[in-house]
C-alpha positions, 0 to 999 in steps of 0.5 A: 352541410346542414342549414337552418333558416333564421326566422320561421318559414321565410322563403330561401332567397340567398345563402346569407340567410343560411347558417351551417350547423357547425356554427350554430352552437346555440341553435338546436337541430330541427325536429323530423316534423320540421324537416318534413314540412319545411324541406319536403312540404308535407304536413304529416307522416304517412303510416309507419313513416313517423315511427321509423324516422324518429327511431333512426333519428335517435340513433337506432338501427332499422329494417324497413319493409314498405311498398313502392310509393309508400315513402321509403326514401323519406325514412332515411332522408329526413333523419339525414337532415336531423342528425349531424354529419353526412348520411351514406346511401347505398344504392344499386343503380346509377340512374336511381341515385342520380334521380334521387340526388336531383330531386333532393337538390330541387328541394334545397338539400345538399346531396351528391353521388359517387359513381362511374359516371363522374369524371376523376375531377368531379369525384375528387370534388365530391370527396372533398365536400364530404370531408368538409362536412358540406353534404347532407347525403352521399349516394354510392354503389356497394362496389365503390363503398367496399373499396379501400379508398372509400372506406378511408374517406368514411373513416375521416368524415362525420357519418350520420347514418348508413342507408341500404336501399333495395336491401332485397338485393342481398338475397340469393333467393331474390330476383335482383341479387347483387353479390356485393350486398353480401359484404355490407355487414362490414359497415357494422363491424367498422362503424359500430356507432353509426345507425343503419337502416335497410329498406326494401319493398319486396321481401317474403319471410325468407328474404327478411331473415336473409337481409337481417342475417347478412347485413348484421341487423338481427337486433335491429327494430323491424318496421313492416308496413302494409304491402297494399297499393290501393291505388293500383287496379290489378287485372289478369286476362287470358292471352288471345292476340296479346298485342291487340289486347294491349292496344285495346287496354291502352285506348280504353283506359290509358290514352296518352299516359306514360307506362311500362310494358314488360316482355320476356324476350328482347325480340318481343320487346323490339317487335312490340315497340315497333308495332305500337309506334306504327299505330301512333303510340310513343313507344320505345324499346329497352333491353340489354341487347341495345347499346348503352347509349341507346338505352340511356337515350330511351330511358331519359326520354321516358323520364323527361317526356310525357306519355312515353311507353317503355317496352322492356325486359325486366332489366328496366325499372329498378332505377326509375323513380318516375312517379307518374307511371300510370300503368304497368302491363305484362305481355308474359308471365313473371317468374314470381309474385315478388317480381310481379309486385316489384314490377307493378309497383312502379305504377302510381308512385304518386298515389293517383289511380294506376293499372297493373294489367297482364295477359298470360297463356299456357305458352307462358307456363310451358316456357317458364317451367322448361327454362327452370328445369333446363337451368343449371340451378341446384335442386334446392334452388329449383324447388324454391323457384317451382314454389314461387312459380306455382304461387304466381300461377295460383294468383292468375287463376284464382277466383277470389280478390287478387289483392287479398291473394297477393297480400296473403303471399306476403303474410298480410291479411286484407279483411274484405275484398278490395273492390279494385281488381278484376275479380272484384269488379267483374267476378269470374264464373266457374264450372265443373270441369272434371270430365273435360279435364279427364278428356284432356289428360287422356288425350295427352296420354293416348297421343304419346305425351309428345305434343303441344296444346295446339295439336291436342286441341285439334284432336279433342275437337275432331279436326280433320287435318293432314297432321292429325292423319299423319300421326293416326290420331284420328283413329284414337279414342280421344279424337273428337270427344271434346267437340262440345267445347270450343278450341278456346275452352280447351286452351283454357282447360290446358292452361289451368291444368298446367297452372295447377300442376296436373301437366308438366312440360317436356324438356324437348324444346317443343312444349310437349305436355306430359302427365304429372303424378298429381293427375292420378287421382283425377283420372281415377275418379277420386277427385273433382276439378272446378275451373274458372271460365274465360269470358267469351268475346271481347271484354265489355270492361270500360272506364278510364283510370287516372286524374278526373276533374268535374269541370272543363275549367279545372281541366284547362288549368291542369293543362296550363300547370303541366305546360308551366312545369314542362317549361321550368323543367326544360329551363333547368334540364330536369324531368318535369316531376322533379319540379312537382308531382302530378298529385301536387299539380292536381291539388293546385288545379283543385284549390287554385292558390292565389297567394304565397301562403296558400301555395305553401299549404299545398302538398309537396311544396317545401320552402325552396320550391315555394321560393323558386316556383310559386310565382310562376304557377300562381301566374299560370293559374290566374291566366292559363291561356297565356301559359298554353299559348306557348305550347305547340 
């Protein structure tokens, strides 16, 4: 049930001051700007947000592409509070819908969800609330939405709009395909007068067209925002003992921060999480091999506790709305730039500085190419996936600004280098690797195209081993011809030859390398090759990302505010960020409000949160020692 306050911006203290819209014939509904200010606590819309919200509030259909952390949820939540009736939000994961419902309730919004986690009695209560018009937003999965019972309920209720979140799930070419999304075109067929908005953070041209076609949104107005996440620093490093590289990165840039570490296999997830715990990090595993109970427990700890590192396969993350994830690390190469963008986008949703850090090596290239060729996918699907992998590899091996290359993949141009990625901050050097590449390719050919990188490097560097002698490779013309370069340099050469398609991986399961058609011109001397030079020795890069204050008093206030937030969250059984995001706490520490009016002016402080929390946080600011004394 939508409510409007009597008076101007007095805090909500009890329901006697609230008037349901159904009983307000003479009172106009609030404007989008009023809702944004009074409910969500923001003074103005972000770029493109206002256009989308006004368009949907006026009854228009929309297809919205906006980066993670760019404010997509408000694009349907604000219209839901402006328009009469209940907004139906289609969401693919229970965790995602529960998270958003909790956050809305914290802001004083009447929201609920229907999913398999509810008992039959709880589901009936939500259904009755829908029919009585008591809900502003109702979240449900596409599977439930498609049931005859749910469609019957919708036909008897007053629906303000349909919001299809994570709309890229409709794409069979995407990384999060959900077949149920293909049937959501029925919303337009059965409810032609109800506006629809489809939203996603990840969609190239092919996926955009597929979303529009499959959801019946061909005539919808398209809002395509910038894919840029300027607060994220992108770094890609050659893999050389990935775990030690990870720990060095964590200690240097993110001590005590919450983050996600992605691995390709379940075994690697378990081993990495255990390894980090042995070294004092608060790390937890997450993958499909764990029991549902264990996954839920670990996920809840990640959401509710500070400084937890989740080590996971890509099965984790889509349903997580945690805004203070300070880093996303990849220990293995993602399959595509879409997947990479989606996964790294889970960092820094609060707009504060965050890191997207990755290590990768020739083993990653070999494994992904082998998995692709051995898959049961159609030839057309394999062709598309090869193109996606090639784009991912080009991103890793490129020498230009990573943000420019990433945005170009999504058809967006960044005029100038970003200054916040490794290639901008520490420009790579390149070298004429034509002759070295010919040596490497010749070695692959003369050893029979049936050996992996480690053996080929041993041949090129002239290693005198029993294995080399057993195969007679010490008698080959390529034995020792590359002794002028270190084994590290040769591994870099092979990695880049694989990345650029001069070599392919045999489907023998051993990572054997074979020559591709592309290498002919290089071997004949018709072309040259420039490669990036991997840095020698340990990285000298330094600098902690994240919240920084100019004095110790602000730091102490920050600690006191976090302690206050934790106490209030524990009392209510909600994650701390549901109370306030880090960005709001940072504003408190910097502005130090002492009155209700000053507190209300902070970003992210709406009417309900001001009434609930202003007194506690103002007290913490006035006496931080008292708040910190209760912290063990």
